[in-house]
N, C-alpha and C positions, 0 to 999 in steps of 0.2 A: 504494499499498500505506499502510496505517495501523494503528496501535496501538490497541487499545481498553482503556480503563481498567477495571480489575476492582473498584475501590472500591464501585460501587453494587451488585455482585452479592451475593445472599444465599447465606450460608455454611450447610452443613448442621451439626446438632447433632454434637459429638464424642464423645457418650456411646456406650460400647461396645454392641455389638449382643450380645444374648442368645439364642443359638439355642434352638430349641423343646426343651423338657425339660430344659435346663441353665442354669447360671449363668455369667456372665461373669466372669473374673479381675478383681479389684480394678484400678484403673488404676496404682496404685503398686507392684503385684506385681512381684516380681524376674522377668526373662525366664528361661525354663528353657533349659538347654543341651542341645545334640544329644546322642543316644546315644554313649556311649564306642565309641572304635574296636574293633573285633574282627579279630583275627588268624583268618581262617576256614579257612584251610589252611597247613600248614608241613611241608614234607617236606624228606628229605636224600637226595640221589641220588648213589651213587658212581659216579665218571666215569672212574677211573683208580687206580692204587695211591696210596691215601691222599688223593686228590683227591675232594672233595664239592661238589656244588651244594646250597645251602640256598635253598630258595625258597618262596614263599607268596603269600598275598593278604590284604589288609587291607581291611575294609568300614568306611568312614568318610564323613562328609558331604563332606569334601575331602580325599582321601587323597594327592594330589599333593604330593611334598616332605615328607611324614611321614618320620620316621626309624625304623629298626628296629635295634636294638641286640642283639647276640648275647652269651650267656654260658652258664653251666651249668659241667659238670665238665670238660670238654676245655679245657686250657690255651690251645690254638691258636685259640679263638675269642674269647677274652677281649678286650675292648675292640675288638672288630670292629662295624662298622655299615654299613648301606646306606640307600638312599633309594627310597621307595616311588613308582611311577609314577602318571601320572593315570588309570590303570585299577585301581589298586590293588595292583599286582603289584610284587613286590621278589625279588631273588635276588642271591647272592654266591658266588664260588668260593673254596674254602679247602683248604689242604692240612693234613692232619691227621696226626700221628704214628702209624706202624703198629706201634709195639712195645708198645701197651697203654696208654700213658700218656693217650692221647686217647679212650679207650673211655668212654661215658657218656651223659649225657642233655645236648643242647644246647638252650637257651633263646633265644626270639626275644621282645623286648618293644617295644611303641609305645606311644607317648602322643599325646593331642592338645593344643591350646593351653590347654584347661582343666585340664589335669593328669590327665585320665582315661587309665588304661592298661588294657593288655592283654597276657597273656603266653601264649605256646604253647610246646610242647616236643616234641623228637623224640630217639629214642635212636639212637646210632651206635656201631658196633664196627669200626673201620678196621683192627684186628689180625686180623681174619679173612680 
């Protein structure tokens, strides 16, 4: 077995290719970021007296490990968060007060490494 020297090989021109009918971006153009993440579904499912599962899906280039933070009107969801799995799914079990103080809109927010974010909301009425 021996190694071949690459010094004598001809290198191709590094000029950008121009697709038919289009222009190539300048070589010094900033790369474009991927699309912002999107919370495509967000639901609240009552599973017991005051107990709710908040779940949904995030569409992103690499959803695994993204964080979904919860907020909105109910005090019981403030400062809660959960992690998105490799399939873009997330869920969290939360106990909401049934005295009416936690009735209202729950928000879910996620953002990517570029700071692009998306928010979704769902209404809950644990007092009913």
